[in-house]
FILOSE-832403 format. One record per residue (C-alpha): x, y, z; residue in one letter; chain. Coordinates in steps of 0.5 Angstrom, whole numbers, plus 2048, in hexadecimal, padded with zeros to 3 digits. Example, Ala and Ser with C-alpha at 12.3 -4.5 7.8 and 13.67 -1.06 7.14 Angstrom:
2
x: 819&y: 7F7&z: 810&code: A&unit: A
x: 81B&y: 7FE&z: 80E&code: S&unit: A
// end
This chain:
429
x: 800&y: 800&z: 800&code: M&unit: A
x: 805&y: 805&z: 802&code: T&unit: A
x: 80D&y: 805&z: 803&code: N&unit: A
x: 80C&y: 80C&z: 808&code: S&unit: A
x: 80F&y: 80C&z: 80F&code: D&unit: A
x: 809&y: 80F&z: 811&code: K&unit: A
x: 804&y: 80A&z: 815&code: P&unit: A
x: 7FF&y: 807&z: 811&code: V&unit: A
x: 7F8&y: 809&z: 814&code: R&unit: A
x: 7F4&y: 802&z: 814&code: I&unit: A
x: 7ED&y: 803&z: 817&code: V&unit: A
x: 7E9&y: 7FD&z: 818&code: I&unit: A
x: 7E1&y: 7FE&z: 819&code: V&unit: A
x: 7DD&y: 7F9&z: 81D&code: G&unit: A
x: 7E0&y: 7F5&z: 823&code: G&unit: A
x: 7DD&y: 7EE&z: 822&code: G&unit: A
x: 7E0&y: 7E7&z: 821&code: V&unit: A
x: 7E4&y: 7EA&z: 81B&code: A&unit: A
x: 7E5&y: 7F1&z: 81D&code: G&unit: A
x: 7E8&y: 7EF&z: 824&code: M&unit: A
x: 7ED&y: 7EA&z: 821&code: A&unit: A
x: 7EF&y: 7EF&z: 81C&code: L&unit: A
x: 7F0&y: 7F5&z: 821&code: A&unit: A
x: 7F4&y: 7F1&z: 826&code: T&unit: A
x: 7F9&y: 7ED&z: 821&code: R&unit: A
x: 7FA&y: 7F3&z: 81C&code: L&unit: A
x: 7FB&y: 7F7&z: 823&code: G&unit: A
x: 800&y: 7F2&z: 825&code: E&unit: A
x: 804&y: 7F2&z: 81E&code: S&unit: A
x: 803&y: 7F9&z: 81B&code: L&unit: A
x: 801&y: 7FD&z: 821&code: G&unit: A
x: 806&y: 7FB&z: 826&code: R&unit: A
x: 80C&y: 7FC&z: 821&code: T&unit: A
x: 809&y: 803&z: 81F&code: G&unit: A
x: 808&y: 801&z: 817&code: R&unit: A
x: 801&y: 802&z: 818&code: A&unit: A
x: 7FC&y: 806&z: 81D&code: S&unit: A
x: 7F6&y: 801&z: 81E&code: V&unit: A
x: 7EF&y: 803&z: 820&code: T&unit: A
x: 7E9&y: 7FF&z: 822&code: L&unit: A
x: 7E2&y: 803&z: 821&code: V&unit: A
x: 7DC&y: 800&z: 824&code: D&unit: A
x: 7D5&y: 802&z: 827&code: K&unit: A
x: 7D6&y: 7FE&z: 82D&code: S&unit: A
x: 7DC&y: 7FE&z: 833&code: F&unit: A
x: 7DC&y: 7F6&z: 833&code: A&unit: A
x: 7DD&y: 7F0&z: 82F&code: H&unit: A
x: 7D9&y: 7EA&z: 82F&code: V&unit: A
x: 7DA&y: 7E4&z: 82B&code: W&unit: A
x: 7D3&y: 7E4&z: 826&code: K&unit: A
x: 7D2&y: 7DD&z: 826&code: P&unit: A
x: 7D0&y: 7DD&z: 82E&code: I&unit: A
x: 7CC&y: 7E4&z: 82D&code: L&unit: A
x: 7C6&y: 7DF&z: 82F&code: H&unit: A
x: 7C9&y: 7DD&z: 836&code: C&unit: A
x: 7C9&y: 7E5&z: 837&code: F&unit: A
x: 7C2&y: 7E5&z: 835&code: A&unit: A
x: 7C0&y: 7E0&z: 83A&code: A&unit: A
x: 7C4&y: 7E2&z: 83F&code: G&unit: A
x: 7C8&y: 7DC&z: 840&code: T&unit: A
x: 7CF&y: 7DF&z: 83D&code: A&unit: A
x: 7D4&y: 7E1&z: 843&code: R&unit: A
x: 7D4&y: 7E8&z: 841&code: N&unit: A
x: 7DA&y: 7EB&z: 844&code: P&unit: A
x: 7DF&y: 7E5&z: 841&code: N&unit: A
x: 7DB&y: 7E5&z: 83A&code: D&unit: A
x: 7DC&y: 7EC&z: 839&code: R&unit: A
x: 7E3&y: 7EF&z: 837&code: I&unit: A
x: 7E4&y: 7F6&z: 838&code: S&unit: A
x: 7E6&y: 7FA&z: 831&code: F&unit: A
x: 7EA&y: 7FF&z: 835&code: L&unit: A
x: 7EE&y: 7F9&z: 839&code: S&unit: A
x: 7EF&y: 7F5&z: 833&code: Q&unit: A
x: 7F2&y: 7FC&z: 82F&code: A&unit: A
x: 7F7&y: 7FD&z: 835&code: S&unit: A
x: 7FA&y: 7F6&z: 835&code: R&unit: A
x: 7FA&y: 7F6&z: 82E&code: H&unit: A
x: 7FD&y: 7FC&z: 82B&code: H&unit: A
x: 7F6&y: 7FF&z: 827&code: F&unit: A
x: 7F2&y: 805&z: 829&code: E&unit: A
x: 7EA&y: 804&z: 82A&code: F&unit: A
x: 7E5&y: 809&z: 828&code: W&unit: A
x: 7DE&y: 808&z: 82A&code: P&unit: A
x: 7D9&y: 80A&z: 825&code: G&unit: A
x: 7D5&y: 808&z: 81F&code: E&unit: A
x: 7D6&y: 80B&z: 818&code: I&unit: A
x: 7D2&y: 810&z: 816&code: Q&unit: A
x: 7D5&y: 812&z: 80F&code: A&unit: A
x: 7DB&y: 810&z: 80B&code: L&unit: A
x: 7DF&y: 815&z: 806&code: D&unit: A
x: 7E3&y: 810&z: 802&code: R&unit: A
x: 7E6&y: 815&z: 7FE&code: T&unit: A
x: 7E9&y: 818&z: 804&code: A&unit: A
x: 7EA&y: 812&z: 808&code: K&unit: A
x: 7E6&y: 814&z: 80E&code: R&unit: A
x: 7E0&y: 811&z: 812&code: L&unit: A
x: 7DC&y: 815&z: 816&code: T&unit: A
x: 7D9&y: 812&z: 81D&code: L&unit: A
x: 7D2&y: 813&z: 81F&code: A&unit: A
x: 7D1&y: 817&z: 826&code: P&unit: A
x: 7D1&y: 812&z: 82C&code: I&unit: A
x: 7CB&y: 814&z: 831&code: T&unit: A
x: 7C9&y: 812&z: 838&code: S&unit: A
x: 7C3&y: 80D&z: 839&code: P&unit: A
x: 7BF&y: 814&z: 83B&code: D&unit: A
x: 7C1&y: 817&z: 834&code: G&unit: A
x: 7C6&y: 81C&z: 836&code: A&unit: A
x: 7CC&y: 81C&z: 831&code: Q&unit: A
x: 7D3&y: 819&z: 834&code: V&unit: A
x: 7D7&y: 81A&z: 82E&code: L&unit: A
x: 7D6&y: 81E&z: 828&code: G&unit: A
x: 7D8&y: 81C&z: 821&code: E&unit: A
x: 7DF&y: 81A&z: 820&code: R&unit: A
x: 7E3&y: 818&z: 81A&code: T&unit: A
x: 7E8&y: 813&z: 819&code: L&unit: A
x: 7ED&y: 813&z: 813&code: D&unit: A
x: 7F0&y: 80C&z: 810&code: Y&unit: A
x: 7F4&y: 80A&z: 80B&code: D&unit: A
x: 7F1&y: 803&z: 80B&code: A&unit: A
x: 7EA&y: 801&z: 80E&code: M&unit: A
x: 7E8&y: 7FA&z: 80F&code: I&unit: A
x: 7E0&y: 7F9&z: 810&code: L&unit: A
x: 7DE&y: 7F4&z: 815&code: A&unit: A
x: 7D7&y: 7F6&z: 817&code: I&unit: A
x: 7D4&y: 7EF&z: 817&code: G&unit: A
x: 7CD&y: 7EE&z: 815&code: S&unit: A
x: 7C6&y: 7EF&z: 818&code: R&unit: A
x: 7BF&y: 7EB&z: 818&code: A&unit: A
x: 7BB&y: 7ED&z: 811&code: N&unit: A
x: 7B4&y: 7EE&z: 813&code: D&unit: A
x: 7B3&y: 7EF&z: 80B&code: F&unit: A
x: 7AE&y: 7F5&z: 80C&code: G&unit: A
x: 7A9&y: 7F1&z: 810&code: T&unit: A
x: 7A4&y: 7F5&z: 813&code: P&unit: A
x: 7A4&y: 7F7&z: 81A&code: G&unit: A
x: 7AB&y: 7F3&z: 81B&code: V&unit: A
x: 7AF&y: 7F9&z: 81D&code: A&unit: A
x: 7AA&y: 7FC&z: 822&code: E&unit: A
x: 7A8&y: 7F5&z: 825&code: H&unit: A
x: 7AE&y: 7F0&z: 825&code: C&unit: A
x: 7B4&y: 7F0&z: 829&code: L&unit: A
x: 7BB&y: 7EE&z: 825&code: F&unit: A
x: 7C1&y: 7EB&z: 828&code: I&unit: A
x: 7C7&y: 7ED&z: 823&code: D&unit: A
x: 7CB&y: 7F0&z: 828&code: N&unit: A
x: 7CD&y: 7F1&z: 82F&code: L&unit: A
x: 7C9&y: 7F7&z: 831&code: V&unit: A
x: 7C3&y: 7F4&z: 82E&code: E&unit: A
x: 7C4&y: 7ED&z: 831&code: A&unit: A
x: 7C4&y: 7F0&z: 838&code: R&unit: A
x: 7BE&y: 7F4&z: 836&code: A&unit: A
x: 7BA&y: 7EE&z: 835&code: F&unit: A
x: 7BD&y: 7EB&z: 83B&code: N&unit: A
x: 7BA&y: 7F1&z: 83F&code: D&unit: A
x: 7B3&y: 7F0&z: 83C&code: R&unit: A
x: 7B4&y: 7E8&z: 83D&code: F&unit: A
x: 7B5&y: 7E9&z: 844&code: R&unit: A
x: 7B0&y: 7EE&z: 845&code: A&unit: A
x: 7AB&y: 7E9&z: 842&code: E&unit: A
x: 7AD&y: 7E3&z: 846&code: Q&unit: A
x: 7AC&y: 7E7&z: 84D&code: L&unit: A
x: 7A5&y: 7E9&z: 84A&code: R&unit: A
x: 7A4&y: 7E2&z: 848&code: A&unit: A
x: 7A6&y: 7E0&z: 84F&code: F&unit: A
x: 7A2&y: 7E5&z: 853&code: G&unit: A
x: 79C&y: 7E4&z: 84F&code: N&unit: A
x: 79C&y: 7DC&z: 84F&code: A&unit: A
x: 79B&y: 7DD&z: 847&code: Q&unit: A
x: 79F&y: 7DA&z: 841&code: G&unit: A
x: 7A4&y: 7DE&z: 83D&code: L&unit: A
x: 7A3&y: 7DD&z: 835&code: D&unit: A
x: 7A9&y: 7DF&z: 831&code: I&unit: A
x: 7A9&y: 7DE&z: 829&code: A&unit: A
x: 7B0&y: 7DE&z: 825&code: I&unit: A
x: 7B0&y: 7DF&z: 81E&code: V&unit: A
x: 7B6&y: 7DB&z: 81A&code: G&unit: A
x: 7B8&y: 7D4&z: 81B&code: G&unit: A
x: 7BF&y: 7D5&z: 81A&code: G&unit: A
x: 7C5&y: 7D4&z: 81F&code: A&unit: A
x: 7C3&y: 7DA&z: 823&code: T&unit: A
x: 7BC&y: 7D9&z: 823&code: G&unit: A
x: 7BC&y: 7D2&z: 825&code: T&unit: A
x: 7C2&y: 7D3&z: 82A&code: Q&unit: A
x: 7BE&y: 7D9&z: 82D&code: L&unit: A
x: 7B8&y: 7D4&z: 82E&code: A&unit: A
x: 7BC&y: 7CF&z: 832&code: A&unit: A
x: 7C0&y: 7D4&z: 836&code: E&unit: A
x: 7B9&y: 7D8&z: 838&code: L&unit: A
x: 7B7&y: 7D1&z: 83B&code: H&unit: A
x: 7BD&y: 7D0&z: 83E&code: K&unit: A
x: 7BD&y: 7D7&z: 842&code: A&unit: A
x: 7B6&y: 7D6&z: 844&code: L&unit: A
x: 7B8&y: 7CF&z: 847&code: D&unit: A
x: 7BE&y: 7D2&z: 84B&code: L&unit: A
x: 7BA&y: 7D8&z: 84D&code: V&unit: A
x: 7B5&y: 7D3&z: 850&code: A&unit: A
x: 7BA&y: 7D1&z: 855&code: L&unit: A
x: 7B9&y: 7D7&z: 858&code: Y&unit: A
x: 7B2&y: 7D7&z: 857&code: S&unit: A
x: 7B0&y: 7DE&z: 85A&code: F&unit: A
x: 7AC&y: 7D9&z: 85F&code: G&unit: A
x: 7A7&y: 7D7&z: 85A&code: R&unit: A
x: 7A6&y: 7D2&z: 855&code: T&unit: A
x: 7AA&y: 7D3&z: 84E&code: P&unit: A
x: 7A5&y: 7D6&z: 849&code: P&unit: A
x: 7A4&y: 7D2&z: 842&code: P&unit: A
x: 7A9&y: 7D5&z: 83D&code: L&unit: A
x: 7A5&y: 7D4&z: 836&code: N&unit: A
x: 7AA&y: 7D5&z: 830&code: I&unit: A
x: 7A8&y: 7D5&z: 829&code: T&unit: A
x: 7AE&y: 7D4&z: 824&code: L&unit: A
x: 7AB&y: 7D6&z: 81D&code: L&unit: A
x: 7AF&y: 7D5&z: 816&code: E&unit: A
x: 7AD&y: 7D7&z: 80F&code: A&unit: A
x: 7B1&y: 7D1&z: 80C&code: G&unit: A
x: 7AF&y: 7CA&z: 80C&code: P&unit: A
x: 7B4&y: 7C8&z: 812&code: R&unit: A
x: 7B8&y: 7CB&z: 818&code: I&unit: A
x: 7C0&y: 7CC&z: 817&code: L&unit: A
x: 7C0&y: 7CC&z: 810&code: P&unit: A
x: 7C7&y: 7CC&z: 810&code: A&unit: A
x: 7C8&y: 7C5&z: 813&code: F&unit: A
x: 7C6&y: 7BE&z: 810&code: P&unit: A
x: 7BF&y: 7BC&z: 811&code: E&unit: A
x: 7C0&y: 7B7&z: 816&code: S&unit: A
x: 7C3&y: 7BD&z: 81B&code: V&unit: A
x: 7BC&y: 7C1&z: 819&code: S&unit: A
x: 7B8&y: 7BB&z: 81B&code: A&unit: A
x: 7BC&y: 7BA&z: 822&code: A&unit: A
x: 7BC&y: 7C1&z: 824&code: A&unit: A
x: 7B4&y: 7C2&z: 823&code: V&unit: A
x: 7B3&y: 7BB&z: 827&code: K&unit: A
x: 7B8&y: 7BE&z: 82C&code: E&unit: A
x: 7B4&y: 7C5&z: 82C&code: L&unit: A
x: 7AD&y: 7C2&z: 82D&code: Q&unit: A
x: 7B0&y: 7BD&z: 833&code: A&unit: A
x: 7B1&y: 7C4&z: 837&code: I&unit: A
x: 7AB&y: 7C7&z: 835&code: G&unit: A
x: 7AC&y: 7CB&z: 82F&code: V&unit: A
x: 7A7&y: 7CC&z: 829&code: T&unit: A
x: 7AB&y: 7CB&z: 822&code: V&unit: A
x: 7A7&y: 7CE&z: 81C&code: R&unit: A
x: 7AA&y: 7CD&z: 815&code: T&unit: A
x: 7A7&y: 7D0&z: 80F&code: G&unit: A
x: 7A4&y: 7D6&z: 813&code: S&unit: A
x: 7A6&y: 7DC&z: 810&code: Q&unit: A
x: 7A4&y: 7E2&z: 814&code: V&unit: A
x: 7A1&y: 7E8&z: 810&code: S&unit: A
x: 7A0&y: 7ED&z: 816&code: G&unit: A
x: 7A1&y: 7EF&z: 81D&code: A&unit: A
x: 79D&y: 7F3&z: 823&code: D&unit: A
x: 79E&y: 7F4&z: 82A&code: A&unit: A
x: 79A&y: 7ED&z: 82B&code: E&unit: A
x: 79E&y: 7E8&z: 827&code: G&unit: A
x: 79F&y: 7E6&z: 820&code: L&unit: A
x: 79B&y: 7E6&z: 81A&code: I&unit: A
x: 79C&y: 7E0&z: 815&code: L&unit: A
x: 79B&y: 7E0&z: 80E&code: K&unit: A
x: 795&y: 7DB&z: 80E&code: D&unit: A
x: 792&y: 7E0&z: 813&code: G&unit: A
x: 793&y: 7DC&z: 819&code: S&unit: A
x: 796&y: 7E0&z: 81F&code: R&unit: A
x: 79B&y: 7DE&z: 824&code: V&unit: A
x: 79A&y: 7E2&z: 82B&code: R&unit: A
x: 7A1&y: 7E3&z: 82E&code: A&unit: A
x: 7A3&y: 7E8&z: 834&code: T&unit: A
x: 7AA&y: 7E8&z: 831&code: L&unit: A
x: 7AB&y: 7E8&z: 82A&code: R&unit: A
x: 7B2&y: 7E7&z: 827&code: V&unit: A
x: 7B4&y: 7E8&z: 820&code: W&unit: A
x: 7BA&y: 7E3&z: 81E&code: A&unit: A
x: 7B9&y: 7E2&z: 817&code: A&unit: A
x: 7BD&y: 7E4&z: 811&code: G&unit: A
x: 7C4&y: 7E7&z: 810&code: V&unit: A
x: 7C5&y: 7EE&z: 80D&code: K&unit: A
x: 7CB&y: 7F3&z: 80E&code: A&unit: A
x: 7CA&y: 7F9&z: 813&code: P&unit: A
x: 7C6&y: 7FF&z: 810&code: E&unit: A
x: 7CD&y: 803&z: 811&code: V&unit: A
x: 7D0&y: 800&z: 80B&code: T&unit: A
x: 7CB&y: 805&z: 807&code: T&unit: A
x: 7CF&y: 80B&z: 80A&code: R&unit: A
x: 7D6&y: 808&z: 807&code: M&unit: A
x: 7D7&y: 80D&z: 801&code: G&unit: A
x: 7D3&y: 809&z: 7FC&code: D&unit: A
x: 7D7&y: 802&z: 7FD&code: L&unit: A
x: 7D4&y: 7FD&z: 7F9&code: T&unit: A
x: 7CF&y: 7F9&z: 7FD&code: L&unit: A
x: 7CC&y: 7F2&z: 7FC&code: S&unit: A
x: 7C4&y: 7F2&z: 7FC&code: R&unit: A
x: 7C5&y: 7F0&z: 803&code: T&unit: A
x: 7C9&y: 7F6&z: 805&code: G&unit: A
x: 7D0&y: 7F2&z: 805&code: Q&unit: A
x: 7D6&y: 7F6&z: 802&code: I&unit: A
x: 7D8&y: 7F2&z: 7FC&code: E&unit: A
x: 7DF&y: 7F0&z: 7FC&code: V&unit: A
x: 7E4&y: 7ED&z: 7F8&code: A&unit: A
x: 7E7&y: 7E6&z: 7F9&code: P&unit: A
x: 7ED&y: 7EA&z: 7FD&code: N&unit: A
x: 7E7&y: 7ED&z: 802&code: L&unit: A
x: 7E9&y: 7F4&z: 7FF&code: Q&unit: A
x: 7E3&y: 7F8&z: 7FD&code: S&unit: A
x: 7E1&y: 7F8&z: 7F6&code: R&unit: A
x: 7E0&y: 800&z: 7F6&code: A&unit: A
x: 7E6&y: 802&z: 7FA&code: D&unit: A
x: 7ED&y: 7FF&z: 7FB&code: A&unit: A
x: 7EE&y: 802&z: 801&code: S&unit: A
x: 7E8&y: 7FF&z: 805&code: I&unit: A
x: 7E7&y: 7F7&z: 807&code: F&unit: A
x: 7E1&y: 7F4&z: 809&code: A&unit: A
x: 7E1&y: 7ED&z: 80D&code: V&unit: A
x: 7DC&y: 7E9&z: 811&code: G&unit: A
x: 7D4&y: 7E9&z: 810&code: D&unit: A
x: 7D5&y: 7F0&z: 80D&code: C&unit: A
x: 7D9&y: 7EE&z: 807&code: A&unit: A
x: 7D6&y: 7EA&z: 801&code: C&unit: A
x: 7DC&y: 7E7&z: 7FC&code: I&unit: A
x: 7D8&y: 7E8&z: 7F6&code: T&unit: A
x: 7DC&y: 7E2&z: 7F2&code: D&unit: A
x: 7DB&y: 7DD&z: 7F8&code: D&unit: A
x: 7D6&y: 7DF&z: 7FD&code: P&unit: A
x: 7D8&y: 7DC&z: 804&code: V&unit: A
x: 7D2&y: 7DB&z: 809&code: A&unit: A
x: 7D2&y: 7E0&z: 80F&code: P&unit: A
x: 7D5&y: 7DC&z: 815&code: T&unit: A
x: 7DA&y: 7DE&z: 81A&code: A&unit: A
x: 7DE&y: 7D8&z: 817&code: Q&unit: A
x: 7DF&y: 7DC&z: 811&code: A&unit: A
x: 7E0&y: 7E3&z: 814&code: A&unit: A
x: 7E6&y: 7E0&z: 818&code: R&unit: A
x: 7E9&y: 7DD&z: 812&code: Q&unit: A
x: 7E8&y: 7E3&z: 80E&code: Q&unit: A
x: 7EB&y: 7E7&z: 814&code: A&unit: A
x: 7F1&y: 7E3&z: 814&code: L&unit: A
x: 7F2&y: 7E3&z: 80D&code: H&unit: A
x: 7F3&y: 7EB&z: 80D&code: L&unit: A
x: 7F7&y: 7EA&z: 814&code: I&unit: A
x: 7FC&y: 7E6&z: 810&code: R&unit: A
x: 7FD&y: 7EA&z: 80A&code: H&unit: A
x: 7FB&y: 7F1&z: 80C&code: F&unit: A
x: 802&y: 7F3&z: 80E&code: P&unit: A
x: 805&y: 7F1&z: 807&code: A&unit: A
x: 7FF&y: 7F5&z: 804&code: W&unit: A
x: 801&y: 7FC&z: 807&code: I&unit: A
x: 808&y: 7FB&z: 804&code: E&unit: A
x: 804&y: 7FA&z: 7FD&code: G&unit: A
x: 803&y: 7F3&z: 7FC&code: K&unit: A
x: 7FD&y: 7F0&z: 7FA&code: A&unit: A
x: 7F8&y: 7EC&z: 7FF&code: I&unit: A
x: 7F7&y: 7E5&z: 7FC&code: P&unit: A
x: 7F0&y: 7E2&z: 7FB&code: P&unit: A
x: 7EC&y: 7E0&z: 801&code: F&unit: A
x: 7EA&y: 7D9&z: 801&code: R&unit: A
x: 7E5&y: 7D6&z: 806&code: F&unit: A
x: 7E6&y: 7CF&z: 80A&code: R&unit: A
x: 7E0&y: 7CC&z: 80D&code: N&unit: A
x: 7E1&y: 7C9&z: 813&code: R&unit: A
x: 7DA&y: 7C7&z: 815&code: G&unit: A
x: 7D5&y: 7CA&z: 81A&code: A&unit: A
x: 7D3&y: 7C9&z: 821&code: V&unit: A
x: 7CC&y: 7CA&z: 824&code: V&unit: A
x: 7CB&y: 7CA&z: 82B&code: A&unit: A
x: 7C4&y: 7CA&z: 82F&code: L&unit: A
x: 7C6&y: 7CC&z: 835&code: G&unit: A
x: 7C7&y: 7C6&z: 83A&code: D&unit: A
x: 7C2&y: 7C2&z: 837&code: Y&unit: A
x: 7C6&y: 7BF&z: 830&code: N&unit: A
x: 7CA&y: 7C1&z: 82B&code: G&unit: A
x: 7CD&y: 7BF&z: 824&code: W&unit: A
x: 7D2&y: 7C1&z: 81F&code: G&unit: A
x: 7D3&y: 7C0&z: 818&code: A&unit: A
x: 7D9&y: 7BF&z: 814&code: F&unit: A
x: 7DA&y: 7C1&z: 80C&code: P&unit: A
x: 7D7&y: 7BB&z: 808&code: G&unit: A
x: 7D1&y: 7BA&z: 80D&code: G&unit: A
x: 7D4&y: 7B6&z: 813&code: A&unit: A
x: 7D1&y: 7B7&z: 819&code: V&unit: A
x: 7D3&y: 7B7&z: 821&code: F&unit: A
x: 7D0&y: 7B8&z: 827&code: G&unit: A
x: 7C9&y: 7B6&z: 82A&code: G&unit: A
x: 7C8&y: 7AF&z: 82C&code: G&unit: A
x: 7C9&y: 7AC&z: 833&code: W&unit: A
x: 7CE&y: 7B1&z: 835&code: L&unit: A
x: 7C8&y: 7B7&z: 834&code: R&unit: A
x: 7CD&y: 7BA&z: 82F&code: G&unit: A
x: 7D3&y: 7BB&z: 833&code: L&unit: A
x: 7D8&y: 7BB&z: 82E&code: S&unit: A
x: 7D4&y: 7C0&z: 82A&code: A&unit: A
x: 7D3&y: 7C5&z: 830&code: R&unit: A
x: 7DB&y: 7C4&z: 832&code: L&unit: A
x: 7DC&y: 7C6&z: 82B&code: G&unit: A
x: 7D8&y: 7CC&z: 82B&code: H&unit: A
x: 7DC&y: 7CE&z: 832&code: I&unit: A
x: 7E3&y: 7CC&z: 82E&code: M&unit: A
x: 7E1&y: 7D1&z: 829&code: L&unit: A
x: 7E0&y: 7D6&z: 82E&code: Y&unit: A
x: 7E6&y: 7D5&z: 831&code: R&unit: A
x: 7EA&y: 7D5&z: 82B&code: Q&unit: A
x: 7E7&y: 7DC&z: 82A&code: H&unit: A
x: 7EA&y: 7DE&z: 831&code: Q&unit: A
x: 7F1&y: 7DC&z: 82F&code: F&unit: A
x: 7F1&y: 7E0&z: 829&code: A&unit: A
x: 7EF&y: 7E6&z: 82C&code: V&unit: A
x: 7F2&y: 7E5&z: 833&code: F&unit: A
x: 7F8&y: 7E1&z: 831&code: G&unit: A
x: 7F9&y: 7DA&z: 834&code: V&unit: A
x: 7FB&y: 7DC&z: 83B&code: A&unit: A
x: 7F6&y: 7E1&z: 83C&code: R&unit: A
x: 7F1&y: 7DC&z: 839&code: G&unit: A
x: 7F2&y: 7D6&z: 83D&code: L&unit: A
x: 7F2&y: 7DB&z: 843&code: L&unit: A
x: 7EB&y: 7DD&z: 841&code: A&unit: A
x: 7E9&y: 7D6&z: 840&code: W&unit: A
x: 7EB&y: 7D5&z: 847&code: F&unit: A
x: 7E8&y: 7DB&z: 84A&code: V&unit: A
x: 7E1&y: 7D9&z: 847&code: D&unit: A
x: 7E2&y: 7D2&z: 84A&code: W&unit: A
x: 7E3&y: 7D5&z: 851&code: L&unit: A
x: 7DD&y: 7DA&z: 850&code: E&unit: A
x: 7D8&y: 7D4&z: 84E&code: S&unit: A
x: 7D9&y: 7D2&z: 856&code: F&unit: A
x: 7D7&y: 7DA&z: 858&code: V&unit: A
x: 7D3&y: 7DD&z: 853&code: R&unit: A
x: 7CC&y: 7DB&z: 851&code: P&unit: A
x: 7CB&y: 7D7&z: 84B&code: S&unit: A
x: 7C6&y: 7DC&z: 848&code: V&unit: A
x: 7C5&y: 7E4&z: 849&code: R&unit: A
x: 7C1&y: 7E6&z: 84E&code: L&unit: A
x: 7C2&y: 7ED&z: 84F&code: D&unit: A
// end
């Protein structure tokens, strides 16, 4: 890119799986030596591993340890952190504008700020896609990030208390039978089972969860045998699974289906579809796919601007699209980490090639399955999915090691184990 002695300004937008890895590793390789100044931008102050957001929503995540402070990570790994969300992008001047930050009462904390860059890597993830369905934005909850997951958990705990106090059931409807919606259904039941240990002095109320999927089966990314086994397991714990059920609207009382029937629910969660965040439309006319993803070449470079890269769910490799998964985001981040030091010296980045390592789904403590490329399945059976659930845990620990390093990752694992004897297994406050 350049042979100047001046440090290259690298801005990474989004602190998810890919963004956190990029900031940490580029900070170590380029920020530490002064070859580049690395800045991470995110609207939150803490990083979480997105595949466990449903645990934050249910309250079964150990919140203090499963969140990683961006400020703390930046101080240890030679990058800067700026809180904020992109408001505008001037590609000619290579300058992005961050929106003002406001307090919960609406007061402005920080005004607009600008940040110049020589290279920008967009890793802003994705959101559930409501497909413009009437009433969904107003009456449904989303769990696409930590803020939304915590907001859902606040509502969930309040409704649990109301149900306990009034001796009435709690009705929840989840739209989307992919991994997020399916795992959330099981995790909510696990949360209520744990809360029942404390019980507020009353018999636990019935929890009625309906999982709605527009397609013919849940977990469509897995083999049919896993989908069928997951339905059986969910039904065994009391979840109603309805496939072929397309939602045509939502209101304050529940969901309206395409066939005219209704599903009444106090809490309505939308976990269907995938699209890029709306912010991509404010990024200087970058070429976007129909779902708002930034179109990139095989080397992850934007089709419209050679100084901008995109990775993870917000990117669409037009020549060979990759499914929006944490696995793909991590591999793309590692690809840029490996080749970016040479790119800033003027060398080309080679094409990215995705290597499918399989997938894992864990239904709380009830069961779990994994699928290797080619369709081979593990988990389930008499072990109740122990191997698959352990696989899911190991994927998370692998991510912790990548972010913390091996020594701190092992220490975090040990602290988690110790705290399991002290802290409640579900959020109660």
